[in-house]
C-alpha positions in Angstrom: -62.9 -5.4 -30.1 -65.9 -7.7 -30.5 -69.5 -6.9 -29.8 -72.1 -9.3 -30.7 -70.6 -11.0 -33.9 -69.4 -7.6 -34.9 -66.1 -5.9 -34.8 -65.8 -2.2 -32.9 -63.0 -0.3 -33.9 -62.6 2.6 -31.0 -61.0 5.6 -32.9 -58.8 6.5 -29.7 -56.2 9.2 -31.3 -52.9 7.9 -31.0 -50.4 9.3 -29.4 -47.2 9.8 -31.7 -44.0 7.3 -30.4 -41.5 9.9 -28.9 -37.6 8.7 -29.1 -35.4 9.5 -26.3 -32.2 10.3 -28.1 -29.9 10.1 -24.6 -31.5 6.6 -23.8 -31.0 5.6 -27.7 -27.2 6.0 -27.2 -27.1 4.5 -24.8 -28.6 1.2 -25.7 -26.3 1.6 -29.2 -23.1 2.2 -27.1 -24.3 -0.9 -24.8 -24.3 -3.0 -27.8 -20.5 -2.0 -29.0 -18.7 -4.9 -28.0 -21.6 -7.0 -29.9 -21.4 -4.9 -33.0 -17.5 -5.2 -32.7 -18.1 -8.7 -33.3 -20.3 -8.7 -35.8 -18.1 -6.3 -37.8 -15.1 -8.9 -37.3 -16.8 -11.8 -38.7 -18.2 -9.8 -41.7 -14.9 -8.9 -42.7 -13.0 -11.9 -41.8 -13.3 -13.6 -45.6 -12.2 -10.5 -46.7 -9.1 -10.7 -44.4 -8.3 -14.1 -45.3 -8.8 -14.1 -48.6 -5.8 -10.8 -48.5 -3.7 -13.3 -46.4 -4.1 -16.1 -49.0 -3.2 -13.5 -51.9 -0.4 -12.1 -50.4 1.1 -15.8 -49.7 0.2 -16.6 -53.4 1.4 -13.5 -54.9 5.1 -13.7 -52.9 5.5 -17.3 -53.5 8.8 -17.8 -55.9 7.3 -20.9 -57.2 4.1 -19.6 -58.1 4.0 -17.8 -61.7 1.8 -14.8 -60.5 4.4 -13.9 -58.3 6.4 -12.9 -61.8 3.4 -10.9 -63.3 4.2 -7.1 -63.6 3.1 -5.3 -60.3 2.9 -8.4 -58.1 5.0 -7.2 -55.5 2.9 -4.1 -54.8 -0.6 -5.8 -54.8 1.4 -8.5 -52.3 2.7 -6.1 -50.5 -0.7 -4.4 -50.1 -2.6 -7.5 -49.3 -0.4 -8.5 -46.9 -0.8 -5.0 -45.2 -4.8 -5.0 -45.2 -4.1 -8.6 -43.9 -2.1 -7.6 -40.7 -4.3 -4.6 -40.6 -7.6 -6.6 -40.0 -6.5 -9.6 -38.6 -7.4 -11.5 -35.1 -3.9 -11.8 -33.0 -4.2 -14.4 -30.8 -2.1 -14.8 -27.4 1.7 -15.3 -28.4 3.7 -17.5 -26.9 6.7 -16.8 -24.5 8.8 -19.2 -26.7 11.7 -19.4 -24.7 13.5 -23.0 -25.1 17.1 -22.9 -23.9 19.2 -19.7 -22.2 22.9 -19.2 -21.0 22.9 -20.0 -17.7 26.5 -19.6 -16.0 27.9 -19.8 -19.3 26.6 -22.9 -20.1 23.4 -23.9 -22.6 20.6 -24.8 -20.5 17.2 -25.7 -21.8 13.8 -23.9 -20.6 10.9 -25.8 -19.9 7.4 -23.9 -19.4 5.3 -25.3 -17.1 2.1 -24.4 -15.4 2.2 -24.7 -11.2 -1.0 -23.4 -10.5 -4.2 -22.6 -12.5 -6.5 -20.3 -11.0 -9.9 -19.0 -13.1 -8.3 -15.5 -13.5 -4.4 -16.2 -14.0 -2.0 -19.0 -14.2 1.4 -19.0 -12.0 3.9 -20.1 -14.3 7.5 -21.6 -14.4 10.4 -21.8 -16.6 12.1 -24.5 -15.1 15.9 -25.2 -16.3 17.4 -28.1 -17.6 21.1 -28.7 -17.6 23.3 -32.2 -18.2 26.3 -30.1 -16.9 26.3 -31.9 -13.2 28.2 -28.2 -11.9 26.0 -26.0 -13.9 22.9 -27.8 -12.2 24.3 -27.4 -8.7 24.5 -24.1 -9.2 21.3 -22.9 -11.1 20.0 -24.9 -8.0 21.2 -22.1 -5.4 20.2 -19.2 -7.7 17.5 -16.7 -6.8 13.5 -17.5 -6.9 12.0 -14.7 -8.7 8.3 -14.0 -9.4 7.7 -11.5 -11.9 4.1 -9.9 -11.5 2.9 -8.7 -14.8 0.5 -6.2 -15.6 -3.1 -7.0 -16.1 -3.5 -3.5 -18.0 -4.1 -4.9 -22.1 -1.2 -7.0 -23.1 -0.4 -10.3 -22.1 1.9 -10.9 -19.7 4.3 -11.9 -22.9 5.2 -8.5 -22.9 7.9 -9.7 -20.7 9.0 -11.9 -22.5 12.3 -10.4 -22.7 12.4 -9.7 -19.0 11.7 -13.2 -18.3 14.8 -14.3 -20.8 17.4 -12.0 -19.1 16.2 -12.9 -15.5 16.8 -16.5 -16.8 20.5 -16.1 -16.8 20.7 -15.9 -13.0 17.7 -16.7 -11.5 15.0 -19.4 -10.9 12.0 -17.5 -12.6 7.9 -17.6 -12.5 5.4 -15.4 -14.0 2.0 -14.6 -13.6 0.1 -15.1 -16.9 -3.2 -13.3 -16.7 -6.0 -15.0 -18.2 -8.5 -12.8 -21.1 -11.5 -12.6 -18.7 -13.8 -12.8 -21.8 -12.6 -16.9 -21.8 -13.5 -17.3 -17.8 -17.1 -18.3 -17.6 -19.7 -16.1 -15.4 -20.1 -18.8 -12.7 -16.3 -18.1 -11.6 -17.4 -14.8 -9.9 -16.4 -10.8 -9.8 -12.4 -10.4 -9.8 -11.6 -6.9 -8.7 -8.5 -5.3 -7.3 -8.6 -6.7 -4.1 -9.1 -10.6 -5.8 -5.5 -9.2 -7.1 -3.8 -8.7 -4.2 -5.4 -12.1 -2.4 -3.9 -13.7 -6.0 0.0 -12.3 -5.3 -0.5 -13.1 -2.0 -1.2 -16.8 -2.4 1.7 -16.8 -5.2 4.3 -15.3 -2.6 3.2 -17.9 -0.3 3.1 -20.6 -2.7 6.7 -20.2 -3.7 7.6 -19.3 0.2 8.4 -15.3 0.7 11.8 -16.3 2.8 13.4 -17.5 0.0 11.6 -15.0 -2.8 12.4 -12.2 -5.1 9.5 -10.3 -6.6 9.6 -7.9 -9.6 6.3 -6.3 -10.3 6.6 -3.9 -13.7 4.1 -1.0 -14.6 0.2 -1.3 -13.0 0.9 -3.8 -10.1 3.3 -2.2 -8.3 0.3 -1.1 -6.6 -1.1 -4.2 -5.7 1.8 -6.0 -5.1 3.0 -3.7 -2.4 0.0 -3.6 -0.9 0.1 -7.2 -0.5 3.6 -7.1 1.0 2.4 -4.7 3.2 -0.5 -6.5 4.1 1.4 -9.8 5.1 3.8 -7.6 6.7 0.8 -6.0 9.3 0.0 -9.8 9.8 3.2 -11.3 10.9 3.6 -13.3 7.9 6.9 -13.4 6.3 7.6 -11.2 3.5 9.6 -11.8 0.6 13.5 -11.1 0.8 13.7 -8.1 -1.6 10.9 -6.3 -3.6 11.6 -4.3 -7.1 8.9 -1.9 -8.8 9.7 -0.9 -11.9 7.6 1.8 -13.8 4.5 1.9 -11.6 2.2 4.6 -10.6 2.3 4.3 -6.3 1.5 8.0 -6.5 0.1 9.3 -10.0 0.5 12.4 -8.4 4.0 13.4 -8.9 4.5 14.1 -12.8 1.4 13.4 -14.0 1.4 11.9 -17.7 -1.5 11.4 -20.8 -2.4 8.0 -18.9 -3.5 10.2 -15.6 -4.9 13.3 -16.9 -7.6 10.8 -18.7 -8.1 9.0 -15.2 -8.3 12.4 -13.5 -10.4 14.5 -15.7 -13.4 12.1 -16.2 -15.7 11.5 -13.3 -15.8 8.0 -12.3 -19.2 7.2 -13.8 -18.1 8.2 -17.4 -15.9 4.8 -17.2 -18.5 3.0 -16.0 -20.7 3.8 -19.0 -18.4 4.6 -21.6 -16.0 1.9 -21.6 -17.8 -1.2 -20.0 -19.6 -3.9 -21.8 -20.7 -7.1 -21.7 -19.0 -10.1 -23.0 -21.0 -11.7 -26.7 -22.3 -14.9 -26.7 -19.3 -15.8 -28.9 -17.2 -16.5 -26.0 -16.8 -18.6 -22.5 -17.2 -15.4 -20.0 -20.4 -13.9 -22.3 -22.1 -11.7 -19.9 -19.2 -10.6 -18.3 -18.7 -7.1 -17.8 -15.1 -6.0 -18.9 -13.0 -3.5 -20.4 -12.7 -4.8 -23.9 -9.5 -5.4 -25.3 -10.2 -3.7 -28.6 -11.0 -0.4 -26.9 -7.5 -0.5 -24.9 -5.7 -1.1 -28.1 -7.5 2.0 -29.9 -6.1 3.5 -26.8 -2.9 2.7 -27.3 -2.7 3.8 -31.1 -4.4 6.8 -30.1 -1.6 8.3 -27.8 1.0 8.0 -31.1 -0.9 7.6 -34.4 1.7 9.0 -36.6 4.3 6.6 -35.6 2.4 3.9 -36.0 1.0 4.7 -39.5 4.6 5.0 -40.4 5.6 1.8 -39.2 3.0 0.5 -41.4 3.8 2.5 -44.4 7.7 1.5 -44.1 6.1 -2.7 -43.7 5.4 -1.7 -47.2 8.2 -0.5 -48.2 10.4 -3.1 -47.2 8.4 -5.6 -48.7 8.8 -3.8 -52.1 12.5 -3.6 -51.3 12.9 -6.9 -50.5 14.2 -6.2 -47.0 12.8 -8.8 -45.6 14.9 -8.9 -42.1 12.8 -5.0 -41.2 9.8 -6.9 -42.4 9.3 -9.5 -40.2 10.7 -7.3 -36.8 7.6 -5.4 -37.6 5.6 -8.6 -38.0 7.2 -9.2 -34.7 6.5 -6.3 -32.6 2.8 -6.0 -34.1 2.5 -9.7 -33.6 2.7 -8.6 -29.9 1.1 -5.5 -29.9 -1.7 -6.2 -31.1 -2.6 -9.2 -28.7 -4.8 -7.9 -26.3 -7.0 -9.4 -23.7 -10.2 -7.8 -21.7 -10.1 -6.5 -18.4 -12.1 -7.5 -15.2 -14.5 -4.4 -15.1 -14.5 -4.4 -11.5 -10.3 -4.9 -11.9 -10.6 -1.5 -13.9 -13.0 0.4 -11.9 -10.9 -0.5 -8.8 -7.6 0.8 -10.2 -9.2 3.9 -11.8 -11.0 4.9 -8.4 -8.4 4.0 -6.0 -5.1 4.4 -7.7 -5.8 7.4 -10.1 -8.7 9.2 -8.7 -8.6 9.1 -4.7 -5.0 8.0 -4.5 -5.8 6.0 -1.7 -2.0 4.2 -1.1 0.0 7.0 -0.6 -2.6 8.7 1.5 -2.6 5.9 3.9 -6.4 5.3 3.1 -6.8 2.2 1.5 -8.5 -0.7 3.5 -8.6 -4.2 2.0 -10.7 -6.6 3.5 -11.2 -4.0 6.4 -7.3 -3.5 6.5 -5.4 -0.8 6.3 -2.7 -1.1 3.3 0.1 0.3 5.5 3.7 -0.3 3.8 5.5 1.2 7.0 4.9 -2.4 8.5 7.2 -3.4 5.5 10.8 -4.0 7.4 12.6 -7.2 6.2 12.2 -6.6 3.0 15.0 -4.6 0.7 13.0 -2.3 -2.2 14.5 -1.4 -5.3 12.7 0.8 -7.8 13.1 1.8 -11.3 12.1 4.4 -13.3 13.1 5.7 -16.8 13.9 9.1 -17.7 11.6 9.7 -20.1 8.9 7.4 -19.3 5.1 8.7 -20.3 3.1 6.5 -18.9 4.7 6.6 -15.0 6.2 9.6 -14.7 9.3 10.2 -12.8 8.8 10.2 -9.1 5.4 7.9 -9.3 7.8 4.7 -8.2 10.2 6.5 -6.4 7.1 7.9 -3.9 7.5 3.7 -2.6 10.6 4.6 -0.7 8.5 7.9 1.4 5.8 4.7 1.9 7.8 2.1 3.2 9.8 4.0 6.1 10.1 1.0 8.3 12.7 -0.7 5.8 16.5 0.3 6.8 17.7 3.2 4.7 20.7 0.8 3.7 17.9 -1.7 2.1 16.5 1.1 0.2 18.0 1.8 -3.6 16.7 3.6 -7.0 17.6 3.5 -10.6 16.8 6.1 -12.6 17.6 5.2 -16.4 18.5 7.8 -18.6 17.1 8.5 -22.0 14.7 5.2 -21.5 11.1 5.4 -22.0 8.8 2.8 -20.5 9.0 0.1 -21.9 13.3 0.7 -21.7 13.3 -0.2 -18.1 12.2 -3.5 -18.8 12.6 -4.7 -22.1 15.3 -4.1 -25.1 18.8 -3.5 -24.9 18.9 -1.0 -22.3 17.5 -3.8 -19.9 19.7 -6.2 -20.8 23.0 -4.0 -20.5 22.4 -1.7 -17.9 19.5 -1.9 -16.1 19.6 -5.9 -15.1 23.0 -5.8 -14.0 22.1 -3.3 -11.4 18.6 -5.5 -10.7 20.5 -8.9 -10.3 23.5 -7.2 -8.1 20.3 -5.9 -5.6 18.9 -9.5 -6.0 22.1 -11.0 -4.9 23.1 -8.7 -2.1 19.8 -9.5 -0.1 19.6 -13.3 -1.4 21.5 -14.2 1.7 
């Protein structure tokens, strides 16, 4: 300190600086999303260069492609590029279908744009008056896509198949990191409110609702609340591979949610969006963590798939290589989930089982599936489903005891896993035929 023109230094003992390991660890993990973005930025030049090198070494008109070993370098560079690149949200890409035996053009349009979801319509067009008239009489189907990591485009095959005989809408959920913080939070109750709004917009009296996987719970809740309030409810409800009652035949996904305390999820998987996105500061469950979880469920399968891709490039099996690209372009494209929605789902669906126990309240109203009387119910499960085990979706029938027995139906798809009940050959050739018949039966 300064005293009379002289500086006097006190010789107070200096305490050693202590570091709390747990505090440092928590500070580090809070920055995980920011570190991920920094790492992605640092690797971007290498990834971009790898993609360019792969193209140069595989282009037939480039002299480099004729160098010894060029094919191996090209395959290796493309593999590196695809492992490290960013995967943007894919497009549905449905431009035409066969409807009523005739070619029909398809135009995709957004009919309602909300902060966390866009309601999309696949409008079919035909220059044949008879075909157009039949399409106008087709049942209207709302496909409620899951908000669980992948984009709604994962249901592309579901939509394309339904378009043969139906007028189709789908919920296209928005990546939470792209939603500005001033748009507010988005929890499970908000999801239910969105579904109710979509059903009302499309007129429940002529609507059939198909929910796939995660939304089976909030969709059943939305229809239950509508029924209890005396509102019109959809003609039919099709629940596909969802966690209605996760106490039935629990899977690895269920085990993770039940073996960890609720606070663990708040601390270890919820992060703030970095400042380079419109949703900066929003609390989310990041897509890259979800993707890591998907891969960790079966790492050997993904390693083998990438090795086979490398070998296909060397052998010149371009069709198989392109199939690999298409699959992983979809599989690796993930979105961030709003933290409120994710944590609500963990608590309500997987830990406290509030729906099957009859203890779930939304805005002060109890979710009572027994109030549903005018909506037919179809549930679909896969014999080998490792995400929603057998019996979890079928449990909806016991809850919806107000629906007449004749209006209940259940399908168990032999040999099918989770994705096989709404996408792929089994879906197109077997499951869809039963879904179509069920909808037509109650279309009226």
